N, C-alpha and C positions, 0 to 999 in steps of 0.2 A: 540788095539781095538777088539769087540765082532763080529762076522760073521756079525753080522745087521745093520756092520755100512761101507758097500760099500766103495770103491774107488771112489773120483768123478773125472770121465771122459770127463760127457759133462755138459753144462749147458745151459739151455733156459732160456733166456728172454728176455720180453715183458713187459715194463716199459712206462706208461705217464709220470710217473714224472720223469727227468731223472735226476736230481739234483747229482750229487755224483757219478753217473754209470759207469762214462768213467775211476775211480781211482780203482774203485772196481772191475770193469771187467779185468784192467791192471795187477791185481793183482790174481785175477784166471786166467790169460794167463800164470804168471810167475810161476803160482806153477802148469802149466801143463793140466788146463783145454779148453777143446774143447769148442764154445762161439757159442749158433746157436740162434739167432734170427727172427724177420719179420718186412714189413713195417718202419716205423717211428726208432724204436729202432734199427733198421739192419741198415739206412744211417747213425745214430747217432754216431754208434760207429767204422762204417767204416770213420768219415769225421774226428774221434780221433786217426785215424792208427792203430785199433785195426781189426785182421783177423774173420772175423766172417763167418762162414755158414749160407746162404738163407734158411729159413724152404723148402720153397716152392720146391727147387732145390732139397732138401731131401725127401721130400711126393712127388714129380712127379707131386702135385697138387696144380696151381696158386691159392695166394690169388683173391677172386669174391666179389661180390655185392658191390663196395666202398671200400673194407676190411671188410665188417659184416663175412664174415668167412674165418679165415688164419690160425687159430691153431689145427681146428675142423674134426680131421683125424688119425685112429687107429696109425698110426708109431708114432706121436707124444705123443696123453695118453695111449695105451701099453709101452712106453717105459719110464712112469711115473707110469703106475699103475700094475707094473710086481714085485713079489714076488721072491726077488733074492737067498730067500734058497726052491722056489718051484723049483725043474727040469724043469717040467712039462710048467708052467712060462718062462724060459728061452729057452727052445724047441722051443715054440710058438716062441717066437722072431726071432730065430733063421730062423726058417720056414720061416717069412713073409720079413725075412729084415728090423725087426725091431732094432733102438737101442736104449742104453739105456738114461736116463738123470737121475741122482743124484739129481741136483741141477735145482732149479727152482726159477727165481726173475721175480716176476707180479707185479705191482701195478695197478689198475684199472683207466676205462675211470674217467674225475671229473667230474661225474654229480652231487655233494654239490655245487661245485664253478658254475655250470652252470647255475642251477635252482638261485641259489642268487643274479644272474645277474637279472636286472628288467625287460630290454628288451627280455629275452632268452624264444622264442617261445616255444609252446609244441613239435613243430617239430625237433627242434634244442634239448632240455631235451631228446626225444625219442631214437636220435642216440648217446646220451652220457650213453646208456645204454648197458654197457660192456656183452659180452655171453660168448663169448671165454676167456677173461680174469677169471671170477670168478671160470669156469670151473676147469683153469688150476689150480686155486690152491685151489680147493675143492680135486681135483684128488691127488695134491702134499702132501696134508696135511692129505689125507685117508694115504696116502703110506707113514706117516712119518719114521715108522719100519726104511724103506731103504731112503727116499730121503728127503733133505733138502728144507722148502718152503721159503723162503723174500719178504714178502712183503712191507717191508721199510727200507726208506736208513736207520733209527738209529741201524738195524740188520744189514748193511754189514761189520762193524768194528771185529763184533763176528764170523760172521762166515769167516772173507776172514782171522783173526788169526788161526785159526783152521784147517779150508783149508791149509795155510802157512806151517803149522805146520807139519800135514800128509796127506794131501789131502782126508780126511774124516771130519766127524764132529760128535760129539756127542752124544747117544741115548736122553740123559737129552735135549740139545740146539735143535737140533729137534724136543722134545714135546713143548717145549716151544713156539716153532717158529708156530710148525700144532696149538697151542692152538691162538694164533695173530690170524694165517690167518684165522680160521673159525671166528673171532669173526669180522674180516676185513669185510666177506665176509657178515657177519651178519648186519653189521653196514650198509652196501651196501643197501643190498635191503632194510633196514627200511625204510632207503630217497627213496628212491624210488616206495613205499607202500605209504609211507605219502604224497609225491608229488603226483602220480597217484588219492590217495584218494581223495584229496584235490580241484584237478580240476574239474571246472563244476558245484559244489557244491557252496551253498552261507550258508553254516551251519557251525558257530565258530569253533565245535569239532566235529572231527572224530566216527565215532563210534569206531575204535580199532588205542588206542593213543600209538605210540609205541619212547619209550625214550631211547636215544642212552649215557649211562654213563661212563663216564672213570675217572677210578680214580687214581687225580692228585698227594696226599699225604692222609700218614696216620698220623693221630693227633696223639699228646700227652696223650691226653684222651679227655671222652666230658664236658658235663655239668658239671661232678663231677669226680674227681681220679678213682674212679674205673668202669668208664662207658669209652667203648673203640670210636673211631671216624676214620672217614676220610672225606676226601674233595673229590668229583667226580666231576665233567665238561659236560657242555655240548657243541659239539663243536658246534654245530651252532646257540650258545649264540650268541646275540647282543647287542653291548654299552659296554660302560667301565662296570667291574666288577670285584668282591675280584676274581673269579675262574678265570680270567684269567689274574691279576693282578703283577705289582713286585716289589718285597719287595727289598727296599735298602738297611735295617739298621733293627737290631734290632735281638729279639728270634723269634724263631718258634710262629706261629699266633695259635692262640689256637682257641679249635670252639667258644667260647663264644667271642672273639674276630673277628672272622670273621661274626658272626649276630651282631654283634652290631655296625663294622666296616659296614657291607653292611646297615641298617639300617638309618646311619649317610649320607654314598652317596644318598640313594635315598631322605632324606630331603634334603638336600642343593640341590638336581635337579631341585627342586623345588620351591626355595627361588630369590629373584628376587634380580639381583646384585651382587657382590661379597658378600658371602656367609658363614657362619661357623654356623652347629653343635656340639654340647656337646650332649654323646650318653651315658647313662648309663642303664644299664640290659635292653639294647631294648628299651629303653622310650629316648625321651628326655629331658635334666635336662635343654638344653642350649639352644639358638640357635638367630643368629643376621646379620643383612644386611645392608650394609650401600656404602659409595662412595670407599671405599678401602678393601683389605680382611684384614689389620689388625687393622682397626676399629671395621668391621664386627667381628672379634674372641675376641675382649677386650669385644661387648655385648653379646656375647655367654659365654663365663666364668662369667662374673658378673651375669649373670640369677640366677643360682642356687652354689654360692662355694663350701659351704662344700658339695655337689649331685658331682660337677666334679671332684672331687681330686679320680684319679686313674682312670676316664673315656677313650673314645675312641672320635677322630677327624674327623670332615668331612668337607671337604672345597670344594668349586666348582671353582677357580681358582689357577692358578701355587701357592705355596709356598714359599714367598719372602722373604726375609731379617728381613723387618721391622716386618715382622708376627711371625719370628721365634726370634725376639727381647721379642714379645709378650710371647711369651711359656716360656721364660726363666729368669718370674718372679722367686722370691723364695717362698717356699712352692706349689707351683705347681706340682702337676702329673700327666701326660698323658700316658694310656699305649698304644696307637698307636693312627697316626693320616691318615687317607686318603685321597688324595688329587690325581688331573687331571698329576700334574709336580711337581718335588721339584729343586728348584734352588741349586746350588750346593754350594754356601756360607751356604744359610737356611742349607743344611742337614751337613755341618764344627757345625756350629751354633748349631744343634738340638742334637749334640753328640760327645758335649764334656759333661765334669764332670758338675755338680755333678750326681751321679752313676744311678740314673732312665735314663735321658736325653742318658747315651752312651747304655744302654737300649734297648730304645725309640724305636717301632717297626713303619718305615715308609715305607706305601704302596701307589705304584703308579699305579693307571687305565690311564691314556688316557687321551683323550679329553669325553665330555659328553654331546658335539654332538649330538651322534645318539642317538636314544631311546632306553629304556630297551626289554629287551622279552616282547612279548603282553601278557604273559598268566603267571600264578602262579603257584604254584605246591605243594597243600602241603597232607603228609600222616597219614591214619587214617588205625586203622588197620584193613585189609585183604582189604585196596584198596585206591582211590586215589582222591584227591579233587583240582578239575580243573577252574581254573576263571580269566576272563581279568580281569588284572593288574590297580590301582586303581590311576590313573598318568593323568598328562596332568590338567592345571587350568577347573576349571567348566565357562562356559557360564556366565559371568557376565550379560549378557542384560537378564537373566532369574530371574536375582538375585530383591526382592521388598522390599522395603522399608514400615514394615506395621505399624509404630507408626506415631502419630503425629509428633514428633520431630525426624528433617531430623538430620545425620552424618554430620559432618564434611569433606572436604575438608583431613584434617589430621587422623581426624579418621576414614574415607576411606581407607586410604592408610592401615592405622593399620588393618583395620578387615582385609584386603586383607592379607596382612603377615599371622596374627594371623588363619585366614582359609586353609592358607598350610602348617602351621607346626600342626594344630588339627588333619591331617588326617595319620599324622604319629603318635601318640599316640594311646595306647593300650585304647580300650573303657569300661568306659565308659570315657570320654576324655573331658577334661575341661584346656584350655587354657587362660591366662591373657598374652596380650603383651602390650608396648609401644612404640614408636618411631624405632618401626621394633626391636624390639630386646622381646625375651624371657622373662616373669617374674617371672609367677607361673606357675605349670603344677598338676594335675588332672587326674592319668593316675590307668584304673586296677580295677577301686571299681565297689563294686557292685550297688553302688547307685548313681546317678548324682550329689545329694546333699551334699555326701562325698565327691565325686570330687571336689565340686565348692567350698567347707570349705577346702580342700585339697591346693588350688591353692593359696586361697587366703594366706589363711598360708606361702606358701612359696614366694609371692609377699611380703607381708607385708606390708609396708609405700608407696610401689610403687605400691600399690592398685589401690591407689586413680588416679583417671584420664585415669586409662588403658582400654580394650577393651577387651573382652571377648569371646572366639570362642568355642561352643559346638559340639562336631561330630553328635550331634544326636538329637533332640526336646525334651525340657522340656515339661514333662507330669504333671509337678504343677506349679504354682508362684513359693513355695516357695524358689526355688535358685537365680530369680529375686530378693526378697527381699534382699536374701544373699547377692548376688551382689551392689546390690546398699548401705548396707548399709557398706560397704568397700570402695564406689568410686567408682565403674565399672562405665567407663562414657558412653559406647554405649556396644551392643552384635551382633552377629552373629550364625543364625545356620538353621537347614533344612527346621524348619514348619514339620506341619503334625501333631501333635496332638489334640485327640478329645478336649482337653482344650484350645488352640492357645489361643483361645477368653481370656482368662482369664492371660494368657502370656502378651500377647498384650496389657490388661488393665493396668497389673500391672507394665509392661513397662511405659506406657502413664502418669500414678501414681505416678513415679519416674523423668518423665521429659527424657527415657532414649530410647535414637533410638536404634530402633532394626532392621535387615537384616532377611529377610527369604531366604536362595537359594535355597528351593527345591532340595538339593540332601545329603544324606547321607553321610559320611565317617566312618563307622566302618572298628576295626582293631582288628580282636579279635586274 
């Protein structure tokens, strides 16, 4: 070992999360390391039968201010920050009776967990702002040329392995741990800054936005094989998400898989009852809702069977055996499925031959009850766009029937379904639906007339008697005439065009009921 890897004689330990700590410290003691600790950590280790030196007894200064001041002392920080290859540093330590600490184990007060509780007061949050802990972490990380800093239980094994072998750690390990330590304190400070910046203000968006992104996986490639990609997660993300999902089976998820599965999950969250969605290239090509998941799935797959080949599926109920049997029909090929849960028997059925089923990606996200994060983020060159998420049903008490003909109850039910689906289609968006089933989609066209024509073509003969939803107003009456000619029976749209009167007149001429919702749902 180089001179810059001193023998670990002493460890200073002060942690909030004590998971796995006792076993780790027992290993250190067995290797001949002396343990120094404070407060609750010291009591915990002593209760486990581990001999611990009290930091207060060593410094000669007690903990004060209800534990706010414990380790902020020169006899602590001098022993952490000393340079072992400097004779003057070591002479200073000897002069003042300061002992060296070659290993520091610290994790911080649970500030983020505290503020996540709805009943937390400002005073309670303030008391969870750690002072001594970050100071210890930063001091040890700064001096990582000589000192090992441990900030997470998942680092215990790698440190203990080296200490057990030689009572030293390698410079490479210390450098990695120091980088992780500074990232740890940076995240901690970001959480505090965000909390204090949000308290007492009614602004939807703070003046400074701190995003804590942690790499979870390096992906095989991006949208195309020549692009590199990775998945980063937000530790404060809420609700079911692909970032925190558990993959039960299949090949590694690709960049495009994750995008499509995220869209599938967003759509089925919004659909009533047991529901399924089929996503292809980030747009729904099928969606269905029914009294059972298996029937909903049949509807979703029948929406556009040609496009469903090689698609991903989203479900808002646990995948059961009856639904798995639907997916075993000959000629069907599915890339990936996301659901709250998968019944074991269904997993067994889905992972049998033929070959595609043996490779199908099954992704479990847990309960969909909790709402997703309230914000959406999109990168543009040199900056970030942030907006509130377009979630939740529109207030139907603000909907207006603007035509002479009123929709029937059955039509109204289908119009609600179509309106929930169209907000998940790339604009300009048109969908045709009937009996809670997506029949045709026109997505991402520069002209709304083109979107209408594509949706009608996709629906084919099923357009007769269907309902139509448009994500934004019709600027002209031409789309109404095209829809009526195809047999569309009712229309829902936001309204708000200067030519609304012409569009309403066209519906009245055709005897079509039309609802204005008063709210647009562009999805760019």
